[in-house]
N, C-alpha and C positions, 0 to 999 in steps of 0.2 A: 362608711359605706361597701358594698360588699362587690368583690372582684369580678372584674369582668370574667364573662363567660363566651368561650368561644360558638358562632354560630354552628348550625348541623352543617355547611356549606365549607365553614375556614375546618371544621374538624376534617372533613372530606378531605379537602385540598391537604391538609396537614397529613394524614393517612396516605395519599398517594404522593407525596414527599419524601416521606418515610421508606416507603415501599422502593419507589425508583433510587435513594441512596443505598437502601440494602442491596438492590438488584444489579448495581453499579459493583460495589464491593465483591461480588460474587462475581461477576465477568472478570475482575480484576484480576482476583485470586483463583480464579478457578474451581479450586475447592478451600473451602473455610469453615471451620468450625463455628458455631451460634456463640462461642463465647466471644471469638476472636471478632466474630460481626458485631457485636456490641463495641468490641475495642475500637475497629475501623471506621466505626459509622458515627458513634456517641452516643447511640439510642440504648435505652437501658435493656436488660434480658429481657425483661416481660416483654416490652412493646417487640424485639426482633423475635421472641417465640412467638409471638401472637401473628407477626408479619408471616414469617417462615411456615404457621399452619395455612396461611389462607395461601401461599402463594404453592403450597402442596396441595391444595385442595383443586386450588384450579389448573394444577399441571404446568407449572412454570417452573417449580424446581423440585430438587428429589433429595431425599437425604438417607445417610446412612450411617452405622454406628463405627466408630474409629478410637484410636486410644492419643491422648493427648497428654505427656507427661505422667501416665502412669494410670490416668483417668479416663473414663468412657466418657465419649462427647459425641454431639450431633455434628457429622460432616455434611454442608450446605454445597450442592453444586445447582446449575441449570440442567432443567430436564431436556433429554435429548432423543429424539426419535430416528429409527431406521440408519444406525450407525453412525460413524464420525468420516469427518473429510478435513484434511489437514491442506492449509496454505502457509507459503514460505516465500518471503522475501529472502535473498542472499544480495545485500546490495554494495554497493561500495566501502560503506562504513558501519554499517547494522546489518543485523540479522533481524528481520521481524518474522513472527511464526504466529498464526492461529488456528484454533479447532475449531469447526461448525457442525451442526447437525445438518440431514439433508435438507430441514428448512432452511438452511443459512444462517442460521441464530450461532452467533458465535458467541462459546461457550467459556473460553478460555486464549487470553493472548497474551506474547511477551516480546520484548525487543532487548536484545543483547549489541552492545558494540563491537567491532570489528576491527582489527589494525589495518592498515595499508597494507595490499600485498598478501591478503591472507590466503594461508595454503588451502589447497582442495582438500587434502585430507582432515585436516584438524577441521574446517569450516564444515565439511559434509556429515564427520563424528557428531559436532554440536548439533547441526541441522535435527539430525537423528534422534540423540540425545535429549533435546529438548521436546522436541514432538512427544517421545514416550513420556517424559516427567510430567506435561501436561495432559497427557491422554489418563495416565496413573492418577494425577489429582482429582482428574473429574472421575473416579472411581470405575474406570474403565480399563480394557486392555487393546493392544495393538490389533487387536484380531477383528476387533470393532471397526477398523479403518478402512473406509470404503476405496477411498483414493486420494492420492497427493498429488498438488501442485507446485512448483519450484518457477519463481522469477530471477533470472541472472541479467547483470547490466552487461550484456553482450550480444550479438546474434546468436540464435541457436538453428544447427541444420533441422528443418522439420523430419525429415527421412530417419535419421540416425540419433537427434538429439545431443548432438556436443555443440561445443563452443570450437570453431573451425581455424579462427582468428588468432595465433599468435600471441599477439601485441595487446589484445583488449585486455587478460583476464592471463598474467602469466601463471604458467604450470596448469591450467584448466584446459587447455584445447586439447582434443581427441581423446576425449576420456568420456564412457558413456555414464553422464551423471545419476541419468533416472536409476540405471541397474545399479551402482553403486548404494544409492537410498534405500532403495527397495530390498535390496539384500539384509541392509541393518532392518528396516522397519516389517518385513514380507508384506508389503502392500504394494500395489501396484502406482507408479510413478511417473508424472509426466513435465518435461522440463520447458519452458522457454522463455523469451526474451519479456523485461521486466515491463518494456514500453508497450509492447503488446498485449500483456496482461491487464497493465493498466487501463489499457483502451476497452478491454473484454469488463474488467470491474465497475468502470462508470458508463458502460453501454448497458449493462445488467443490472447496476443497483445504484448508480448517482446519474450523475449530471447530463449524460446520454442516454438515459431513458428514453425511450417511446420514438428513438430516430433509428433508421436501418442503414445511413452510412455516416459514420463518425472519425474524423480524423482527430488523434489524442496528441496531446505534445506532453512530453516527461521533459522537464529541465531541472536539472538535479547538478549532480557532480559531472554528471556526461549530459548529454541533450539528445532525443530518440524520439522518434514518432509512432503512434499504432493504428493499422488502420482497420477499420470496422468496415466493409462492405456487405451487406444484405444480411446485416446481422451476424457473420459470422469475421475472425481475422483473417486478415489476409498477408502471409509470411513471404511469398513469393516461394520460387523451387529453392533457394539455399537460404530460406530464412531471414534476408537483410533488406527486406520492403521496410520503408521509412526511417532507413538510419540517415536522418537529417544530418546529426551531428558531424556526420563525414562526409558532407559534400565540401565541395571546392568554394571557400570565399576569399581565398588569398593565394595566388600562384607561385609568391616570392615569399608566403607564410612561414613560421617554423614546420618543424616535422612534428605531426600528430602521432600516440603512442599506438594508433593502427599503421605507422610506416608512411602514411601518404603526407605531403605538404600542404599547409594552409586549410585544414578543415575547419568546418566550424565550431568545434569543439574546443581548437585552438584559441579562439576568440573568445566564447562563452562558457567553457568550462570554469569548472571552480575555481582551478590552480590561477588561470589565466587572468578570472576577477578577481582574484586575492593578490596576484603579484602586480595587479594595475593600480592598487592601493597602498602599497610596500610602503613607498616613500613616504607618503601624507600620513598614512595611519599604522605603519610600522604590523608586525603580525599578527595575523587574525584568522578565526576559522570563517567557513563558509555560513554556519549559525551566526556568527558576531555581524558578518555581512550585512544580513539579511535582516538583523534584529536594529542596528543603526541605520536603514536604509528605512524602515518600518518609524523608526522612530524620528523623523526629520533629517538624518545625518545629511548634509548637501552632496558631499562626493560619494558617499554612498547609494543614494539614491540615483547619482546620474550614471555609475555602473552598472545598476540593476536595470536601468531604462534602456541603456544602451545595449545590454544583452537580450531586451525584448523588441528593440527596432530589429536587430542582426538577424533575432531567430524570427523576428515575422516575418522579413524575406523570405526566409525558407518555406514557413509555413503557407504564406501566400502563392507560393510558387508551386509547392506540393497540391495545395486547395485546387488551384486553375486546372491542374491534370485529374486531380483526383474529383472533384465536385462534392463534397461533403455537405451533408445536410447543416451540419453544426462542427465545432471547433473547440474541444475541452482541454483546456491548458492545467497540467499539475505539476508534482515535485516542488522541491522546495523554492523554488524563486518563485512558485505563484502565491507564496505566503505573504509574498508584499504588495497582493490584490492588483489594483489599477498601476501602482509604479512600473509593475512588469508587464502588466494585461495590455495598458492602455498603448502601449507603443506597438504590440501585436495587434490590436484592433486597428489601428490607422494601417499599418502595412499592409493586412487584410483587405480591408473596404480601399485603400489606394491601389492595388494590384489586381487582385480576383475580379474577374469580369463576369458582375451579375448585374440585375437590377440593381438601382439605387434606392429603390422605391422597397426593397426586400435583402439589404444588406446578410453575407454571409454572418452569423450570430458566433462569438468566441465567448465562451462560459468557461468559468472556473470551475477546476472539479470540486466533487463534493467530499470523496473520500480521503483526501488528502495522503498523507503517509501510506494508509491505506488500503489504495487503488489494487497495487500490484499485488497484496495478498488476499485480496477479494476477488481478482481477478483470477488468482491461483486456485482459489474454492471452488470458483464456477468451472475450471478446467478438471478439477480432481471428481466433481460431479458428472460432467461428460466422460471421462475416463471409464468412473464406475455406472456410467447410464443410470442417473437418478433424476428424474424427473427436474427441472424446474435449473438443469445448468445453462441451458439454451432460453 
């Protein structure tokens, strides 16, 4: 009996799937040879060569000659137009960095773990070196960088670009962070709070698209909010707008790292959530807690739901004053989806003074952990006056 022959439709779907697999590998590694592409994707060298030629003709990838183990090879990178944008998020436990072209197509990205209480000089050096490494992997130079955006887990003074609170990031206050990075990369740099940049990212590219007034909630190792008013970030004169993690929830509560007593973060911050399970579950990380909650562990689900209810009260109070069109929730806790989001929705629907026929929608963010990076790219584009940043 004759072997089964793929229909033209099946062949087309297979080609598209293979192209998507190859492009995914190029995005992951930034620059990769055709031989390495075959190994990474499991496709044959002939198939890789054919797909690369098609993508090259379509202007989707670029190729250049290089040397691997003493032999000539073809390096494949995503095509980029009109220079490069760099977006970075220096988080509490990880550094995430992406390189994009002026069309916001991400050409390369990388995530590196960071130790707790990471030092300013070492972390900024790593950020600059990683940016230069990824740019070099694209076959480009730092002279092509149009702008750099950096998100930080602390309020940033919009006038000076400095973190002014000593307690939130020890050793980082009163340092012109943008100037330090700019001197290493020789490109214009702007710095902002990560919740602000996440709000901008979701408003431009994610769940907040199409809305002019967006309330974004970042729930991770700490809690913050970003406000988009008439399409622009609202920071306040000192850059502290949206700092819901440091609103008072318990006048007799523990001292927060900011120096105040009973802040929301002392109740729903990662350490507080983990500590509440220490007796029943033993030592665990935030990732463990969220994974157990998503898998149905009743104690972990309860802790995440209680955090959602507490954050929901703060969000509802802010929504009453701000009157946004939509609430978008992101950060690690949002990974548990309805376990975390439904208590927020309940608090908002119960407290916000709006028509019951048109309740305020609470959406899960679409960009995940890349939200602050995407916002940083948008800020870099605005810094460089690149169309599309707004």
